[in-house]
N, C-alpha and C positions, 0 to 999 in steps of 0.2 A: 449708035456709037458705043462700043464697049467701054466699060469703066473699070478702074482698079480701085480697090478699097485699101487704104492704110489705116490701121486701127491703133489708137493710143489707149493704153489700158490704165485705169486709175482705180483699182479695187480697194485701195486703202481708204479713199473717200467713201466708197460704198459701205464700208463697215460702220461708218458714223451716220450715213444717210440712207437708211434701208429703203425708204419710200421712193428714192430717186436714184436711178442708176447713173454712174458718173463716167460713162464711156464717151470718148470723143472719136469721131470718125472723119477722116479726110478722104474725100472722093476726088480722084484725079484721073483724067482720061489718059489712055495709053499714048496719045500723041503729044502729051505734055501741056495740054491746054489748061486754062484756069480750073480751079476746083468747082464742082457742082454740088448741089445740096443733097443731103442724105437724111433719112429719118431713122432715129434710134428710139424704140419704145415710145413712139408717138411724138417725139420732140424733133423739130426740124433743125438741122445744123447746116449752115451755109458757109462754105469756105473756111472751115475751122483750121487755123494754121498754128497758132501759138500752142505749144505743148504737145502737138501731135508727134507720132513716132518718127524716127529719123529717116528710115528707108526700108524698103523691102526688095527682095530679089525676085524677079519674075522671069524664070527660064534662062534668058541669055544675057542678063545684065542687071545693073542696079537702077532703080527708079527713085530719084531723090526728091524729098520734099524740101520746102524752104526751111523747115525746122532742122533738117539734116545739115544744111549749110550753116545755120546758126550754131548747131552743136559743134561743128568743126571749129568755128571761130571761138567758141567758149573754151576749147581745150587749152588754149594758151593761158587762160585765166583760172584754170582748175586748181583746186587746193593741192598743196604739196604733201601734207601729212594730216592725219586724223588726230583729233584731240582725245585724250583718255575719257572713257565713259561715254563714248558717242552713242547716239540713239540708233539701234539696229531694228527697231520696229517690231521686235518679237512679241507676240501675243495680241497685236492689234489687228491681225488678219487671221481668219480661221478658214476651215474647210467650207463654210457657208459662202465665203467670198469666192472660193474656187467655183462653186456651182453657179453663182451669179455670173461670173466671167464666162464660164463654159457655155452657159445658156445663151448669153448674148452672141457669142461666136457662132453657135449653131443656128440661131434665129436669123442671122444676117449672113449666112454662109453662101458661097457660090460653089461651083464645081471644081475650083482649083485655079491655078496650080498651088502647091505649097509655097509658103512665104515666111519671111522673118518679120518680127515686130519687136520694138523696144519698149518695155514697160515704163510708163511715166514716173512711177514712184521710185524707180532705181536712181533717178537724178543724175548728177554729174559725178563721175568717179575721180579719184586722185589723178594727178598728172602722171602720165606714163603708164596708166593701168592697162593690163592686157584685156583681150576680148574673151568673153565667156558665152558659148553657144549652148542653149538648152535644147535637147532633142527629146520630145515627149514620149509618153508611153502609148498604150493602145488607144486612149481617148483622142490623141492627136491634136487637142486644142492648143497645147503650148502653155497652158495655165498652171501646170503642175508645180511650178516653182514659185507660185504666187506668195507664199508665206515667207520667202527668202529674198524677194526682190529688193527690198530697201537695204538690207544688210549687204548683199552682194553688190549692189549698185555703188557702194562706197569704194570698192576696190576693183571692180570690173566694169567693162562696157558690156552690159547684159543684152543678149538677143535671144529670142525664143522662136522656135520653129512652129508654125501653125499649119496643120494639114486639114483642109476643109473636109467636112463629113462626107460629101459626095465625091471627093477626089479619089481616083483609082491609080495613082502613080505607082508603078511597080517598085520593088525594093531597089533595084539597080538605078532607077531614076532618082530615088531619094538619096542614094549614095553619091551620085554625080552632083546633085544640087548642093549638098553639104560640102563636097569636095571643091566645087567652084568657089564657095565662100571662103574656105580656109586657105586656098591658094591665093585668093585675092588679098586676104589679110596678111598672109606671109610675105607677099610681094611688097606690101606697103610698110610692114614692120618686121623685117626678117630676124631681128634680134629679140623679139618678144615671143613668149610662149602663147599658144592658143588653147584655151580651156574648153573642153566639151563635157557637159554633164548629160549623161544618157540615162533616162529613167525607163527601166524594163525593156520594152522594144527599142527605145532610144539607145540602150546600152549595146545592143547588137549593131545598130547603125553606126555608133561611135567606133566600135572595134573594126567594122568593115572599112570605114574611112581611114582609120589609122593604119591599117594593113596596106592600103594602097598609096600611102604618103609617108614612108618611113623617114624621109629627110626633113620633114617639117616638125618643128618642136611642138609636140602636142602633150597636153596633160589631160588624161581621161578620168572622169569621176563617174563610175558606173553604179547606179542605185538599183539593187536587186535585178541585175541584168537577166534578160529572157533567153540567154544562151542555153539555159537548161530547160527550155520549153518542151523538149521531147520527153522530159521526166516530170512534167507538170502533173499534179494530182487531178487536174481538170481534163486531162486528155480523154478519158472515157465519156465525158459529157459532150464532146465536140459533135459526134454524129447525132446526138439527141437535139442539139441546138439547131441543126439544119432541118430536122423534121418537125420542130416545134411550131405550132400555129402562131401567126403574127399577134393574135390577141393575148397570148401568154408571154410575149417577149418582155414586156415591162416587169411582169412578176418574176421572171427568171433573173433579170438584171438586179432587181431589188434584193433577191435572196443572195445573189453572188456578191453584192456589195459588202455583206457581212463577212464574206470569205476573203475578199481582196484586202481589206484593211482592218484596223482595230478601232471600232467606233468610240470606245472610251478614250483612247489616246487622241483621237481627233477632237473629242469634245473637251479635253482638259487643256488645250493650248492656251486659252486666255484665263485659266483659273490660277490665281496667285497662290503660291505655296505658303505664304505667310498668313493666309486666312485661317480662322479656326476650323477644325474638322467638319463641323455641322454646316458652316457656310460654304466650305468647299463642296460638300455633298449636294447642297441645295443648288449651287451654281452648276455643278456637273449635270444634275437632273434637268435643269432648265435648258442647258445646252443640248443635251440628248433629245429632249422633246422638240426643240426647234430644228435640230439637225436631221432627224429621221424623215420628215416630209420631203427633204431635198433629194433623197435617194430615189424617189419615184420619177425624178427628171432624167435619170440615166438613160431611159429609152429614147429621149429626144437628143441626147448628146451622142449616143451610139445606137442608131437604128439597127434593125436586124440584118439588113443587107450589108451595112457597114461593119457590123461585128463579124460576120462570116468572112468578109474581105480581110479584116484585120487579123483574124486567126490564120488565114492562108498566108498573109504577109509575115506574121510571126514565125511560121514554120520555115519559110524560105530565108528569113533574116537570120534565124538561129543556125541553120545549116551553113549559110554563107560565112557567118562570123566564125563559127567553130572550125571551118576548113582553112581559115587563114590566120589563126592565132599565132602560129610560129613566125609570121611576118610582122607582127606588131612590135615596134621598138619604142613606142611612146611610154611615158610615165603613167602608171595606172593605179588608181585607188578604188577599191571595191567596197561599197557600203552594203552590208547584208543584214536583213531582219531575221530575228530568231523565230518569229511567229508568222512567217510568210506561208500562207496556205495556197498560193498560186504556183510558185516554183520553189524548189529546195535551195534557197538562196545561200544558206550557211555552207552547205556542201559545195555549191557552185563557186563560192568565193575561194575556198581552199583549192579547188581544181584550177581556177584561173591563176592563182598564185603559183602553182606548179607549172602551168603551161606558158605563161607570159614571162618575158625577159625581165621586166622591171615592174613588179606588182606588189602592192601591200593591201591589207584589208582591215576594216573595222566592223565589229559586230554590234547590233542593237537588239538585245535579247527580248525585249518586251514589245517590239514594234511589228507591224504587219507589212504587207506588200506595198502599200501606199506610204512609204516612209517619209517622204517630203511633205506630206500633209498631216503628219501626226506630231504629238507633243514629244519633247525630249530630244529633238534634233535641230541644230542650227548649222546649216551647211557651211556658212562662212567660218564658224568656230571649228568645224571639222577640218576644213582646208588649212586653217592656220595651225591647229594643234598637230597636224601630221606633217608640217613643214613643206606643204605643197604649194604655198603661195610664193610666187616670184614674179618679177617684172623683167627679167632678162634670162639668158640661157642657164645661168648658174644661180642657185639660191644664195642670197646674202642675208644673213641673220639680222644685220643692222639696217641696211637700206630697205629691205623688204619687210621690216618689222611693222606690225599693225598693233596699236594699243588695244587693251580690252574694251569691249563695248559695255554699255550699262548692264545688259543682261548677264554677260560673263562676269563682270565685277560683282554683281549681287549674288550670283550663283556661287562664286568662289568664297565670298566672305560670309555666306549663310550656310551653304551645304557642304563646303569643303573644309574650311577652317572654323566655321561657326561653333561646332562642339568643342574644339580645342580651346578657342577663346573663352567659351563658357566655363571650362574646367580651370583654366589657368588665370583668368582675370587679368590679362596682360595690361601693363601700364607703361607709359613711355615718358622719358625725360630728355631734355636737350640742354646744351650749354651755350649761353650767349657769348658774344665777343669779349665781354669783360670778365668772363669766367663764372658768371652766375648760372647756377643750375635751375631750370624752370620745368614745370610740368608741361607736357606736350612737345610739339616739334617746332616751336617758333625759333629755336636756335639753329635749326638745320637750314643751310643756304638753299634758296629756292631757284637758283639758276639751273638751267638744263631740265629736260623732261624727266619725269619719274614714271617709268613705264613697265614695271615688272621685269620679266626675265627673258634672256636669249641664251642660246647654247654657248658653252664655255670654250673659247679659244683665245690665244694670244692676239690674233689679228682682230677679233671682235672687241677686245679691250682697247686696242689701238683706235679702232674706228669709233667706238663709243666716246672715248675721250676727245677725239677730233671733232665730234659733233656736240661737245659740251654736255654730254649725258652723265647721269649718276651711275656710279659703278660701286658695287659692294664686294670687298675682298675678304677672303678667309685664308690668310697665309699658312695656317697650320694644317690645312688639308685633311686627308683621311685620318692621319695620326692624331690630330686634335679632336676630330669628330668621334672617332672610336677610341676614347680614352680608357685607361685602366683604373683599377681601384685606387682611391686616394688622389686622383688627378682631376677632380671635378672641374676646377677652374685653373688648371695649369695650361699655359700657352706654349706652343712649339713654333718657333720662328725659324725660317730658313736663313742661311748665311747671306744669300744674295738679296740685294735691296732694289731689284729691277723695277718694282712698281713705283718706288720713289722717283727714280729717274724718269719713268714714263709720265708720272704726274707733273714733274718739272718741265718735261718736254712740251706739255700742253698748258702749263700754268694752271693746273687743276687744284682745287682746294681739297685737302685730305681731312676727312672727318672721322676721328677715332670713335669707336663705339664698343660697348660691352653689354652682355646680356646674362642674367643669372636666373635660376629657378628650376633648372633641370633636376637638381638633387632633391627638390621638393616633390617630384613626380614619382620617382622610383629609386629603389636601392639596388646597386649592382651586387649580384650573388656570385656569378662566374664571369671573369674578364678574359682578355686574350691570353694572358699567362696561364690561366686555368684550362681554357679550352684547347690550347695547343698541345697540352699533355695527353689529351684523349686521342688515340690513333685515328679513329674514323673522322673525328671533327678536324684533326690536323690536316688530313688530306683534303677535306672539303674546303677549309679556309684557303689553302694554297690554290686549289682549283678555281674557287670563286674569284680570288684576287687576280689570277692570270686571265680569266675570262673578261673581267671588268677592264683590265688594262688593254687587252686586245680590242675590245669594243670601243674604248675611248680613242685608241690610236687609229682604228679603222675609220671612224667617222669624224673625229675632231682634230687629231694631231696635225700640226703644221708648223713650219718655221717662219720666222719673220726677221727682217733686218732692223736692228736697233743698235747701230754702231758695230755690232758683231752678231753672229748667228747664236741664238740661244734656244735651248729646248723649252718647250711649253708642256707643263703638266697640269692636271686639272683636279679639282674636287667639286663634287656636285652637291650643293645645298641651296636652300631657298630662304629668302626673306621677303615678306609680303609686300613691302612698299618700294622695293627697288627694282631696277630694270635688269640687272645682271648679277649673278652670283658666280664668283670666279676665284680661282687660286692660280695666280700667275707668278712663276718664279723660275729660276734656272735649275740646273741639275742639283737635286737635293743631297745633302750630306748630313751625317749625324742622325739623331733620333727622329727628326721630321721626315726622313727618308723611309722609315718603317711604316708603310701605308697598307698593311694587310687589311683586307675587308672581312669583318666578322660581326656577329650579332650577339652581344652579351646576354646572359640570363639575368632578368630583372625581376624584382619584387615590387609591385605597385604600392604606392602610398596614397593616403588621402591627399589630393592635389593641393599644392601650395599656390604660389603666384609667380608669374614671370615679370621681370623688370628689365627695361631697356634704357640705356643711357647713351646719347650721342654727345661726345666730348666737344671741346673747344676746337673750332675750325683751324686748320693749319694751312696757311696760304703759301703756295709755291710760285705764284706769278711774280716775275721779276727776279727769280732765283735760278736763272739758267746756268749759273756756274756749277750747279749740282751735277749737270750732265757730264762735265769733264773732271770735276774734283771728287774723287772717290771718298776722301775724308769727310767732306761736307755732306755727301750723300749718306754716309754712315751716321753722321750726327743727326740728320733729319730722320733717318730710319729708327734710331734709338729713341728719338723724341716721340715718334708715333707709338713705338712699343710701350714707352713709359705711360703715355696717355691711356692706352687701352687697358693696361694693368691697373692704373689708377681708377678707371671706370668700374672695373670689376670689384676692386676693394671698396669703393664707395657704395655700390649697390649691396654688397654682402653685409656691410655694416648698417646701412640705413634701413634695409628691409626688416630688421629686428624691431624697428619703431612702427612698423605698419600694423595697425590694429585689425586689419582685414586680410592678413596674409593667408589665413586658413580658408579653405573652400567652404567649410561649414559657416564661418562667420560672415562670409560674403553672401551666402544664400539667405541667412537670417536677415541681413540688411536689405536685400532685395525684396524679401517677403514683406517686411514691415513698411518700407518706403515705396519704391517703384521698381518694377522689374527691368525697365529700360534705363533707369538712371545709373550713371557711372558710379561705381563703388569708390569711396575715398581711399587715399593711401597716405604714406608718410609725407611730411612737408620737406621739400628739398632744402 
């Protein structure tokens, strides 16, 4: 009696238990009888049900396991949102785990057909999450996404395609297999997008499927797609591979492995950036020494006859995909490596951008062809940062928002803002309900999530307040950001007080705040009034302002109903602890309307210190009369203005009492006491 194997993958456990493989195999007969026993690495598994993969497709339909039925039942109990600093598992899985997983697949491989499996470590995604299908590269194991399973599993139902080593399904057959899957998913959830991640050969397969299904909402993520296979640097070697004796096949693959990827990038995945340089080098050396022996196993993952078949498959896949690019209507994101020695990925990304209707690209200069197995790439982060993640037909910046993971959080505050914080020695104060100023953020209301930033629109402000989220407003916009000489702490307020009405509409608490310290970083030499007098710069400033305005209107401008139609204008700035940075107001008049974009000429100073003060909370709950009474709205607006101005005056005065306002004084303090200890400041 023929038997079907459903494979549940748990490579994360493998990284902690090297001596014992953590694969689970469910063997189920084709006629749906009970599970029979299977042996994996000498261990007998009988009727393994808990935690095995959900289902796989075998030609003409779905064969479901009991775990699949449990998964469907769990969807109703799935989490609605992620907590900030969620664990994405980055650095806990390395390329060694890929080789372990691929080796297990090849050791217990049958002759086909291709099938889907769901990685165990992906877990249960958020409620309403879309499906993500991974189409593998030339190896066909489906394990190429192994370093990203845990992170992607938070926001997607992850399924990976496995093509057994001895399978000889032609390209058209693979296209039909994937096509059946996406049509089934579309029929069950017509309003959800279907994500397809295609790695190398899988990129050709993804494009082919998309070209045949233009009415299905697909999002393609192509990782170094092999559509440029005809221009591959390895083309001259193909005839030699055919004539190569079998005994040399392993040697050839071993040498090719150094061309396919960047070994150093693969070995640095679990090397922490905070380690001292010598410890980083030692860790890297150990990883490389442990990693190189795995390369000899490539010959078992891709035998000679399989390699020749895959090269033939690649040629037909690239030709098929390229001939149908004009029919692809799906949203496409191309990820291209700068050091890809297999195919010219950077040039191919630009070609696809020109050829496809809706295509963007991202380049990774220091990575090789095996991008998904190398350091410096988090696929979930890329999807979020390119605004490709959505759970419906249209991207909603609020409902589709995902908070930063722990890896993203650490990266941002160490490698993005770390040097700035080091220079400025930022310190924060807040105000309690009784008006007492205290050090830290204990006076800031903790209701609502604090989730960094989303794109700026009026509707997003409305949605955020309706979800009880924190919102950070900069009423002065570009005019206040690009101030002139002598205007270091001068505020520019619009006449309209719409954000006050909006706050009252939702009973939001308004928290005035002020920040000073910019004047301690640099001295302005030439401002707008000086630059506008220079003919060439005059034209450049006006052109830049027009281009920025067009860009904003093109992507973000929208109208919303708030008692009346109001125009929404925007200013783009960021504050690290808040979810949104926004300038929401009506049609500007007066000085605040002069929002020309320019870059002043600055003379750097020895850095001073940045100070932030969050003022006394202003509660609008129970003050609905503000919505109809313009006079009361104006009074509240003036109260907010007064509090902000008071915060600035307070900080400007008190910073004179700070003994460590100077960068030099702070460095001396850290050298004497402790480099990680917070430097004292003035007493509030």
